[in-house]
C-alpha positions, 0 to 999 in steps of 0.5 A: 855196655858188654859190647864196648867193654869186650872191644876195650878188652876189659879195660874197664877205664876206658871202656868206662870212657867211651860208653860217656862219650857214647851218652853225649853224643846221644844227647848232643844229635850227633848220631841219628839211629833211623839216619844211619840205618836208612843210608847204612841198612847192611848195619842193621844185620850186624847185631850191633847198636848201630852207634857202636857200630859207628864207633868200632866199623863205620868210621873206619868204613867212611859212614856218617853218624849224621848230618852233622858230624862229618867223620872223613871231613874231621880225620882230614881237616885234623892230622892228629886226630888221624894219626892216633887212630882214634875215632872222630866223634869221639874226640870230638866230644871228648876234647875237639868241641872245648878246642873249637874243632868244627864237625863240618866243613859247614860249621867250618865255614861258619866260623870264618861269618864269624871272624868277618863280623868281627872284622869291623868292630874289633879294636886296632891293637887286637886287629893284626893278632887276629888278622894273623890267625884268620890268614892261618886257619883259612890258609889250612882251611884251603889246603884241606878244601874245606873253603866253600865259595857257595856259603858266602855273598860275594863280596865276603868271599872276596874279603876272605880271598884278600886275607888269605892271599896277603894279611898285611896288606889287607891291613894296610890297604883297609886300616891305614889310610896314607896320611897314617903313614908315618905313625904305623911306620914309628910304631912298627919300627918301635916294636923292632928295635925298642928306640923311637923313631923320629922322621923329621930328624933321622941321623943313623943309618936305619932311620934315614931308611924310614924317612927313605922309605916313606918320602923316596920310593921312587918309581925308578925304585919299583922298576930297579927293585924288580928282578926281572925288569932290572935286567934291561936297565943293567943290560944298558948300564954295563953290559949283558955279560954280567947278568945271569942267564936266564931259563924262563919266566912265568906268571904260573908255575904249573907253566914251568916245562921241567924237562927242558931244564937242568938238573942245577938252577935258581927259582926265584920271584922277582918281587921280594927279598928272600924268596927262592928255591936253591936246586941242586939235584931236579931229580930231588925236587919236591914239585908240591911242596915249591908250587905251594911255597911260590903261590905263597910268595907270589900273593906277598906284596912286599910292601907290606910284610916289613914296614912299609918299603914301598917302593915294592908295590906295585912289581907284578909279581913273577916266576924267574929261573935263572942259571945255577953260578956255584961251583961244586969246590967253591962257596959262593960269595955274596958282595954286597957294595953300599953306595951314597950319592954313587960313592961305593963305601962300604962292602958286605961278603955273605958267604955260604948263607944256607948252611954256615953263614959267615959275613965280612965288612970291608972298606973299599980297599979291602981292609978289613972293619971292626963291624958287625951287622946281624941279619935274621940269621945266626951269623959268624963275623970277621971269617979268614977270606981273600981278596977276590981278582973281581974286586976293583971291577965291582967297586967300579960296576957299583958306582956306575949303577948307584949313580943319582941314589941317595943309598942303595946298596949293589949286590955281585956274585964272583965266580971264576973271576966272572963277575954276576951282578944279583940284585938292587937294594935300596931298603935293605933288612927294611931299615932295621939291621943290627948295626955294631957299634953305634958310632959305625951305624951313626957315620953309615948315616951321615952318608946318606944326604936327605934332601935339605928341606925334609 
């Protein structure tokens, strides 16, 4: 006790805390004196009790108190403890046990054994939240190199990898049979909008998008939603001049040769939405962070992220690098043209989405419509804007590209009076975008003509 009191600079309260924690450490077999002295014989000459040596010196020297506790693992696994400069074993005894933290790598892997055993018994309503937590903890363990395949049977390890990569896809593929898709989608739609979905008699735009997601996810939609494969189709339909120059296509981030790239470019995936990194200065790109983000995205199946966008399910993920087309003195605008059976009916103009997102909705004659469309992020409506000189050209191109589809949104960019194709979007916002007023929402729904015998 005297040594602890001196080390704690005669702070009696803190000294007693450490002293009592020491007794708990011994009683719970997290410190073995014989083990410590045999492993580190130099401690015998320190004239300090082995446990006190570990508490004040040993953990800083990366010494281990026993086979039951790995202080180096604990500090790397729990960054908050590392930043606090508290002895890891003292923290574990006083706080970590109650918080469910793991004392070593083996125990952490055993936790996932317990999670796996729960999968077959957990009730359906609790399963998705459980998988969300499961995948989050798996990701942390993977990032800390804590997962050990040798501690699992082959089928268990395969299951862990599937949950780690995409827990949404794992849940739907393993727990939602296709005949239950309508029921699943109805519940998902209600949770997102607070409104009941009637798939037998959909009326609004969002409701009909839900129907199309389930019953009209055709191979051509899959091809045109693939940001790589669609390029060949665009080339055939309207010409290669409308494509943003492609700087590279990769299956793996490590394949990218950044030395041969210009200072500015855009990295994106071909198989999902909002999966892109805008690089305005190559020297400032955090490649490690970019790689982590890309690897996360590549493992996601867009079909199962937000309410069964099934036409995405068969797209083979790739990394695309495109030319940076924005100009320093101009704000890049996107022109999203909604088309119904090959007829453009409305245009959503998005401006400065990265910093100060503004959004207008026009008819095809460039009349501003008194409506609002609310994406996920905060947006300013009805900003002052000028009709681009390429307006009529974009409307004409959208008509060509949308032929044969009951609904598709065709996206373009207009830069220095030159039009660039963006993408084909068949299920904008996965059909849960807020569209106001409701009357306009229903008018859009009336424009989507579903099969008579749907």
